[in-house]
C-alpha positions as CSV (number, residue, x, y, z in Angstrom):
1,M,27.6,-3.7,70.7
2,D,29.7,-0.9,68.4
3,A,32.0,-2.1,65.6
4,E,35.1,-3.2,67.4
5,E,33.2,-5.1,69.5
6,F,31.8,-6.8,66.8
7,R,34.8,-7.6,64.9
8,K,35.7,-9.3,68.2
9,R,33.1,-11.3,68.7
10,G,32.6,-12.3,65.3
11,K,35.7,-13.7,65.5
12,E,34.9,-16.0,68.8
13,M,31.5,-16.7,66.7
14,V,33.1,-17.8,63.7
15,D,35.8,-20.0,65.8
16,Y,32.4,-21.5,67.7
17,I,30.9,-22.2,64.6
18,A,34.1,-24.1,63.5
19,D,34.8,-25.8,66.2
20,Y,31.0,-26.8,66.1
21,L,31.0,-28.3,62.7
22,S,34.6,-29.8,63.1
23,S,33.6,-32.0,66.1
24,I,29.9,-32.5,65.0
25,E,30.5,-36.2,65.1
26,K,31.0,-36.7,68.7
27,R,27.6,-35.3,69.7
28,R,24.3,-37.5,69.5
29,P,22.3,-36.8,66.2
30,L,19.1,-36.6,67.6
31,P,18.5,-34.3,71.2
32,D,17.4,-36.1,74.6
33,V,14.9,-33.7,75.6
34,E,10.9,-33.1,76.1
35,P,8.8,-30.8,74.8
36,G,9.1,-27.4,77.5
37,Y,12.7,-28.2,78.5
38,I,13.8,-24.5,77.5
39,E,11.5,-22.8,79.6
40,E,12.9,-24.4,82.4
41,L,16.1,-23.1,81.3
42,V,15.6,-19.3,80.9
43,R,14.6,-16.5,82.9
44,N,10.9,-15.9,82.6
45,E,11.0,-12.4,80.8
46,A,13.3,-10.7,79.1
47,P,16.4,-8.8,80.7
48,V,16.0,-5.3,81.7
49,E,19.5,-4.4,81.6
50,P,21.8,-5.9,78.7
51,D,23.7,-9.4,79.5
52,S,27.1,-9.7,78.8
53,W,28.3,-11.0,75.8
54,E,30.3,-13.9,78.0
55,D,27.1,-14.6,80.0
56,L,25.1,-15.3,76.5
57,M,27.8,-17.7,75.5
58,K,27.8,-19.6,78.0
59,D,24.3,-20.7,77.8
60,I,24.8,-21.8,73.8
61,E,25.7,-24.9,75.1
62,P,23.4,-25.9,77.9
63,I,20.3,-24.4,76.4
64,I,20.4,-24.4,73.0
65,M,23.0,-27.2,71.8
66,K,20.9,-29.3,74.4
67,G,18.1,-29.2,72.2
68,T,19.7,-29.1,68.9
69,T,19.3,-31.9,66.1
70,H,22.3,-32.3,64.4
71,W,21.6,-32.7,60.8
72,H,25.4,-32.0,59.8
73,N,26.3,-34.9,61.8
74,P,27.6,-37.7,59.9
75,N,25.5,-39.8,61.7
76,F,22.5,-38.3,60.8
77,H,20.6,-40.5,58.0
78,A,17.1,-38.6,58.4
79,Y,14.8,-36.6,56.0
80,F,16.9,-35.4,53.0
81,P,20.4,-33.9,53.4
82,T,19.9,-30.0,54.6
83,G,23.4,-28.1,52.6
84,N,25.6,-26.2,54.7
85,S,29.3,-25.2,53.9
86,F,31.6,-22.5,55.1
87,P,31.3,-20.7,51.5
88,S,27.6,-20.4,51.9
89,N,27.7,-19.6,55.3
90,L,30.1,-16.1,54.4
91,G,27.7,-15.5,51.9
92,D,24.7,-15.4,54.3
93,M,26.9,-13.6,56.9
94,L,27.2,-10.8,54.2
95,S,23.4,-11.1,52.9
96,A,22.9,-10.5,56.7
97,A,25.0,-7.3,57.4
98,L,23.9,-5.6,54.1
99,G,20.5,-6.2,55.3
100,C,19.1,-5.0,51.9
101,V,15.4,-5.7,50.9
102,G,15.2,-6.4,47.4
103,F,11.9,-5.9,46.3
104,T,12.8,-4.1,43.2
105,W,15.8,-3.4,41.0
106,A,16.0,0.0,42.7
107,S,15.9,-0.9,46.0
108,S,19.4,-2.7,45.3
109,P,20.4,-3.4,41.6
110,S,23.2,-5.5,42.8
111,C,20.5,-7.9,44.7
112,T,18.4,-8.1,41.3
113,E,21.3,-8.2,39.0
114,L,23.3,-10.9,40.7
115,E,20.5,-13.2,41.3
116,V,19.5,-13.1,36.8
117,V,22.8,-13.9,36.8
118,V,23.0,-17.0,39.3
119,M,19.7,-18.4,37.7
120,N,21.2,-18.4,34.2
121,W,24.4,-20.4,35.8
122,L,22.3,-22.7,37.9
123,G,19.9,-23.0,34.4
124,K,23.0,-23.8,32.4
125,M,24.7,-26.2,34.6
126,L,21.1,-28.4,34.6
127,S,20.8,-28.2,30.9
128,L,17.5,-26.2,30.9
129,P,16.1,-25.4,27.8
130,P,16.8,-21.9,26.8
131,E,13.3,-20.5,27.1
132,F,13.9,-20.8,30.9
133,L,16.7,-18.8,31.0
134,F,17.0,-15.0,31.0
135,S,17.8,-13.6,27.5
136,P,16.9,-10.4,25.7
137,K,14.4,-12.4,23.2
138,G,12.5,-14.2,25.5
139,D,10.2,-14.0,28.6
140,G,11.7,-17.0,31.0
141,G,13.8,-16.4,33.7
142,G,14.0,-17.7,37.6
143,V,13.9,-16.7,41.3
144,I,14.6,-17.7,44.3
145,L,12.3,-18.3,47.0
146,S,12.7,-19.8,50.7
147,S,11.3,-23.5,49.5
148,A,9.6,-25.8,47.3
149,S,6.2,-25.2,50.0
150,E,6.4,-21.8,48.7
151,V,7.2,-22.5,45.2
152,T,4.4,-24.7,44.3
153,L,2.3,-22.1,46.1
154,T,3.2,-19.4,44.1
155,C,3.3,-21.3,41.0
156,L,-0.6,-22.6,41.6
157,L,-2.0,-19.4,42.2
158,A,0.2,-18.0,38.9
159,A,-1.9,-21.0,37.2
160,R,-5.1,-20.6,38.6
161,A,-4.7,-16.4,38.0
162,K,-4.2,-17.6,34.4
163,F,-7.0,-20.0,34.0
164,I,-9.6,-17.3,35.9
165,R,-8.0,-14.7,32.9
166,Q,-8.6,-17.2,30.1
167,I,-12.4,-18.0,31.1
168,K,-13.7,-14.6,32.1
169,G,-12.2,-13.9,28.2
170,N,-15.0,-15.8,27.1
171,N,-17.5,-15.6,30.0
172,P,-16.7,-11.9,31.4
173,N,-20.2,-11.9,33.5
174,M,-18.5,-15.2,35.2
175,Q,-17.1,-14.5,38.9
176,D,-14.3,-15.4,40.2
177,G,-15.2,-17.7,42.8
178,V,-17.5,-20.0,40.3
179,I,-14.8,-20.3,37.9
180,I,-12.4,-21.5,40.8
181,S,-14.7,-24.0,41.6
182,K,-14.6,-25.6,38.6
183,L,-11.0,-25.8,38.5
184,I,-9.0,-29.1,39.2
185,S,-5.4,-29.9,40.0
186,Y,-3.5,-33.1,39.9
187,T,-0.5,-34.3,41.6
188,S,0.1,-38.4,42.9
189,D,-0.1,-40.1,46.4
190,Q,4.0,-39.7,46.9
191,A,4.1,-36.1,46.6
192,H,5.4,-33.9,48.9
193,S,2.5,-33.0,51.4
194,S,3.1,-29.4,50.8
195,V,1.5,-29.7,46.8
196,E,-1.3,-30.7,48.8
197,K,-1.4,-27.8,51.1
198,A,-1.0,-25.4,47.8
199,S,-3.9,-26.4,47.3
200,L,-5.9,-25.8,50.2
201,L,-4.1,-22.7,50.7
202,G,-5.1,-22.3,47.1
203,A,-8.6,-22.6,47.8
204,V,-8.8,-25.1,44.8
205,N,-9.9,-28.7,43.9
206,M,-6.5,-31.2,43.7
207,R,-6.9,-35.0,43.3
208,I,-4.3,-37.0,44.7
209,L,-3.8,-39.8,41.9
210,E,-2.3,-43.4,42.6
211,S,1.2,-44.1,41.8
212,D,2.4,-47.1,40.0
213,N,4.7,-50.1,42.0
214,T,7.9,-47.9,41.6
215,G,6.2,-44.9,43.1
216,A,6.3,-42.8,40.0
217,F,3.0,-40.8,38.6
218,R,1.9,-42.0,34.9
219,G,0.3,-40.4,31.9
220,D,-2.0,-43.1,31.6
221,T,-3.7,-42.2,35.3
222,L,-3.6,-38.9,34.7
223,M,-5.5,-39.1,31.3
224,K,-8.7,-41.2,33.2
225,A,-8.6,-38.3,35.8
226,I,-8.6,-35.6,33.3
227,K,-11.3,-37.5,31.1
228,A,-13.4,-38.2,34.0
229,D,-13.5,-34.5,35.6
230,K,-13.9,-32.9,31.9
231,A,-16.8,-34.9,32.1
232,K,-18.1,-33.4,35.2
233,G,-17.4,-29.9,34.2
234,L,-14.4,-29.6,35.6
235,V,-11.6,-27.5,34.2
236,P,-7.7,-29.4,34.5
237,F,-5.5,-26.3,35.2
238,F,-2.4,-27.2,37.3
239,V,-0.6,-31.0,37.3
240,C,2.9,-31.2,39.5
241,A,4.9,-33.9,39.3
242,T,8.0,-35.0,41.3
243,L,11.2,-36.0,40.7
244,G,12.8,-37.5,43.6
245,T,9.6,-38.2,45.7
246,T,10.0,-37.9,49.3
247,G,8.9,-41.6,50.8
248,C,11.1,-43.6,47.8
249,C,12.8,-40.9,45.9
250,A,10.8,-42.2,42.8
251,F,10.8,-40.4,39.4
252,D,7.3,-39.3,38.0
253,K,7.1,-40.1,34.0
254,L,7.5,-37.0,32.6
255,N,7.6,-38.2,29.0
256,E,3.9,-39.5,29.5
257,L,2.7,-36.6,31.5
258,G,4.6,-34.0,29.5
259,P,2.5,-34.5,26.3
260,I,-0.8,-34.4,28.0
261,C,-0.6,-31.3,29.7
262,E,0.8,-29.9,26.6
263,R,-2.1,-31.1,24.9
264,E,-4.8,-30.1,27.2
265,G,-3.0,-26.5,28.0
266,I,-2.6,-27.5,31.7
267,W,0.0,-26.1,33.5
268,L,2.5,-28.5,34.5
269,H,5.0,-27.6,37.2
270,I,8.2,-30.2,38.3
271,D,9.2,-30.1,41.6
272,A,12.7,-31.7,42.1
273,S,13.5,-30.0,45.1
274,Y,16.0,-33.3,46.2
275,A,17.1,-34.6,43.3
276,G,17.4,-31.7,41.2
277,S,20.9,-31.0,42.4
278,S,22.0,-34.2,40.7
279,F,21.0,-32.8,37.2
280,I,24.5,-31.2,37.4
281,C,26.0,-34.5,36.6
282,P,25.6,-35.7,33.3
283,E,24.8,-39.3,34.7
284,F,21.8,-37.7,36.2
285,R,20.8,-35.4,33.7
286,P,18.7,-38.0,31.9
287,L,16.1,-38.2,34.7
288,L,15.2,-34.4,33.8
289,D,14.3,-35.6,30.2
290,G,10.9,-34.4,29.7
291,V,11.4,-30.4,31.3
292,E,10.7,-28.9,27.9
293,Y,6.9,-29.9,28.6
294,A,7.0,-28.0,31.8
295,T,5.7,-24.4,32.7
296,S,7.9,-24.3,35.6
297,F,10.8,-25.8,37.2
298,N,11.9,-26.1,41.1
299,F,14.7,-27.5,42.8
300,S,16.4,-26.3,46.0
301,P,20.4,-25.9,45.9
302,H,19.6,-26.1,50.0
303,K,19.4,-29.6,50.1
304,W,21.9,-30.8,48.0
305,L,24.6,-28.5,46.7
306,Q,26.3,-27.2,49.5
307,V,23.9,-23.3,50.3
308,N,22.1,-23.4,53.6
309,Y,18.5,-22.7,54.4
310,D,16.6,-20.8,52.6
311,C,17.1,-21.4,49.0
312,S,14.9,-22.9,46.4
313,T,15.2,-21.7,43.0
314,V,12.4,-21.8,40.4
315,W,12.4,-21.0,36.3
316,V,9.2,-20.4,34.0
317,K,9.3,-20.0,30.8
318,D,7.0,-16.8,30.7
319,S,7.9,-14.9,34.0
320,R,4.2,-13.0,32.6
321,L,2.5,-15.3,34.2
322,L,4.0,-15.0,37.5
323,S,3.9,-10.9,37.4
324,K,0.5,-11.1,35.7
325,A,-0.8,-13.0,38.7
326,F,0.7,-10.7,41.5
327,V,1.1,-7.3,40.5
328,V,0.3,-4.3,43.0
329,D,1.9,-1.1,42.0
330,P,1.7,1.7,44.3
331,L,3.9,4.9,43.4
332,F,6.3,4.6,45.9
333,L,7.8,1.2,44.4
334,K,7.8,2.7,41.1
335,H,11.3,3.9,39.7
336,E,12.8,5.3,36.4
337,H,14.5,2.0,35.1
338,E,11.1,-0.2,35.3
339,G,11.3,-2.9,32.4
340,F,15.2,-3.3,32.0
341,M,15.7,-5.8,34.9
342,P,13.5,-8.2,36.8
343,D,11.7,-6.1,40.0
344,Y,11.5,-9.6,41.5
345,R,8.5,-8.3,43.7
346,H,6.1,-9.2,41.1
347,W,7.1,-12.7,40.9
348,H,6.0,-14.0,43.7
349,I,4.0,-13.6,47.2
350,P,6.1,-11.7,49.7
351,L,7.4,-8.2,48.9
352,G,10.0,-8.4,50.9
353,R,13.3,-10.4,49.8
354,R,16.8,-11.5,51.2
355,F,20.0,-11.3,48.8
356,R,20.1,-15.2,48.7
357,S,22.1,-15.1,45.4
358,L,25.5,-14.1,47.4
359,K,24.9,-17.5,49.2
360,I,24.8,-19.1,45.7
361,W,27.6,-17.1,43.9
362,F,30.0,-17.8,46.8
363,V,29.0,-21.6,46.4
364,L,29.7,-21.5,42.7
365,R,32.9,-19.7,42.8
366,L,34.3,-21.3,45.7
367,F,33.6,-25.2,45.0
368,G,32.8,-24.9,40.8
369,Q,31.2,-27.2,39.3
370,K,33.6,-29.9,39.2
371,K,33.2,-30.5,43.0
372,L,29.8,-30.1,43.5
373,Q,29.6,-32.7,41.0
374,E,32.0,-35.2,43.0
375,L,30.3,-34.6,45.7
376,I,27.0,-35.4,44.9
377,L,28.3,-38.4,42.9
378,K,30.4,-39.6,46.2
379,D,27.0,-39.4,48.5
380,V,25.0,-41.5,45.7
381,N,28.1,-44.3,45.9
382,L,27.7,-44.4,49.5
383,A,24.0,-44.8,49.1
384,K,25.1,-48.0,47.1
385,E,27.2,-49.0,49.6
386,F,24.8,-49.1,52.2
387,E,22.7,-50.6,50.0
388,K,25.2,-53.5,49.4
389,L,24.9,-54.1,52.9
390,V,21.7,-54.7,53.1
391,R,21.2,-56.8,50.5
392,A,24.0,-59.1,51.8
393,D,21.5,-59.9,55.3
394,D,18.6,-62.0,54.2
395,R,16.5,-60.9,57.3
396,F,16.2,-57.6,55.5
397,E,15.0,-56.1,52.1
398,V,15.5,-53.2,50.1
399,T,11.9,-51.7,48.8
400,S,12.9,-49.4,45.9
401,E,15.2,-48.7,43.2
402,V,18.2,-46.6,45.0
403,T,19.0,-43.8,42.3
404,M,20.0,-41.3,44.9
405,G,21.4,-41.1,48.0
406,L,18.2,-42.8,49.6
407,V,18.0,-46.7,50.6
408,C,14.6,-47.5,51.8
409,F,14.8,-51.1,53.2
410,R,12.6,-52.8,56.2
411,F,13.1,-55.9,58.1
412,K,11.3,-58.9,56.2
413,G,7.8,-59.6,57.9
414,T,5.4,-57.3,59.7
415,N,4.9,-53.1,59.5
416,E,4.9,-53.5,63.4
417,K,8.5,-55.2,63.5
418,N,9.8,-52.1,61.1
419,E,8.1,-49.9,63.8
420,K,9.6,-51.7,66.5
421,L,13.0,-51.7,65.1
422,L,13.1,-48.0,64.1
423,K,12.0,-46.8,67.3
424,L,15.1,-49.3,69.2
425,I,17.4,-47.4,67.0
426,N,16.1,-43.9,67.5
427,D,16.4,-45.1,71.2
428,D,19.2,-45.9,71.0
429,G,20.7,-42.5,69.7
430,R,24.0,-43.2,67.6
431,I,22.1,-43.0,64.4
432,H,19.2,-41.1,63.3
433,I,16.7,-42.3,60.5
434,V,12.7,-41.8,59.7
435,P,10.4,-44.1,57.7
436,A,7.7,-43.8,55.5
437,T,5.0,-45.7,53.7
438,M,4.0,-46.6,50.4
439,K,0.9,-48.4,49.2
440,G,0.6,-50.0,53.0
441,T,4.2,-51.0,53.3
442,Y,6.2,-49.4,56.0
443,Y,9.9,-49.1,55.8
444,L,12.6,-47.2,57.2
445,R,14.6,-44.5,54.9
446,F,18.3,-44.3,55.4
447,V,20.0,-40.7,53.8
448,I,23.7,-39.6,53.2
449,C,23.0,-35.9,54.7
450,A,25.8,-34.5,55.8
451,A,28.8,-33.6,53.4
452,T,31.4,-35.0,55.7
453,T,29.6,-38.9,55.7
454,S,32.0,-41.3,54.6
455,I,32.0,-45.0,53.9
456,D,33.2,-45.2,58.0
457,H,30.0,-44.1,58.9
458,V,27.7,-46.3,56.6
459,V,29.7,-49.1,58.1
460,Y,28.8,-47.9,61.4
461,A,25.0,-47.3,60.9
462,W,24.7,-50.5,59.8
463,N,26.5,-52.1,62.8
464,V,24.4,-50.1,64.8
465,I,21.3,-51.5,63.4
466,Q,22.7,-55.0,63.5
467,E,23.6,-54.4,67.2
468,V,20.1,-53.2,67.6
469,V,18.8,-56.2,65.8
470,K,20.5,-58.7,67.8
471,N,19.1,-57.3,71.2
472,I,15.6,-57.6,69.6
473,T,13.9,-61.3,71.1
474,T,11.8,-63.2,69.0
475,C,9.0,-62.2,71.1
476,D,9.2,-58.5,70.6
477,I,9.7,-58.5,66.6
478,Q,7.0,-61.3,65.7
């Protein structure tokens, strides 16, 4: 494919994508396929001679779309949103075309410098404390990684490296493995599973502590665990707090956890992957109060800020904590301008990195802060409307406070009733939702996901649920 054909086919692909997103509501949100379906539809080996573009495009619908879950269908209400917008897609297209690998400033100066700029833009939109931002007088700053999972692992490894250095400063003959065996980290039972996975990958112990009745991680629970572990000779070193938990969108008590971490010298990491986008709205910024106690803070623009996956942002008060953990400095990566701008390869696990800041830049410039705020508030208001519908039906109950775009609800009765109801809803296929549990209670999660979701889609979803409930016999749900 030469440049002229690319120009032609690129326009065709843009038309296809625009048509797809414009008509996505006509598709079933969740595909109706069985595992292994593609193997039956494609040849056993790659073609020896090239296929034509026309033949390739003929296979998109019957092979790819047949098994695609349509996250941007306004009748998709599962998990959390995954951002998508035409400006973001265009920025990502340019990033893919440039194809640079921005591991140092010299490897692509614009890749590094735009990232510095947009991370400061975002940090100011969130009203982060100044020490988290890039400045000539400070050591803070931010970096874009792939996901909150990668961020948590990166921060945990950096905290581990910090404590190894710290302990070896007083005990130079102590082996790293012995030190690691004494380290202990903490999170709550409502934290994302990636937090526990980070501890497994980091080979450190983690205590998963019980949340309160609202799903929040409290200071007294943390303090009791720290005292108990210190008495055993363990070294508390890392706490992951969540603002907007996956299960019920609970908010951990930063103003309780923060002072404890500060007093004990513990690295406090805040995971606000979903809810963090809302903090650009003055109405929701108070939910971030206490961030000043954190060592690191993360949210994912690829969830609720119209930026497509992958794009998860993290800020640290002291970037040297990252670079001291990850620096490996071969000669071929050195350059004469070191120290003037970040060499981001020192800030995380991978060497290579994409030009992710382009799509954020496109989104911030072509939406503007005001429009992004309006879209977030629109989704929250739609969730409130769904909450009203649930509360108006005395057969159902809302199980958690509705703060963001998530409504947790259930059919009054046993967990088994609700498991049956969920299966019938998803088998029906007109909408898609997923469940969660807290303290042994099984419930359904209804999330405003697609940017195009309107009140009509909310009412439609509730009507689908009502129809399904009518079709359940008394025998079925008892």
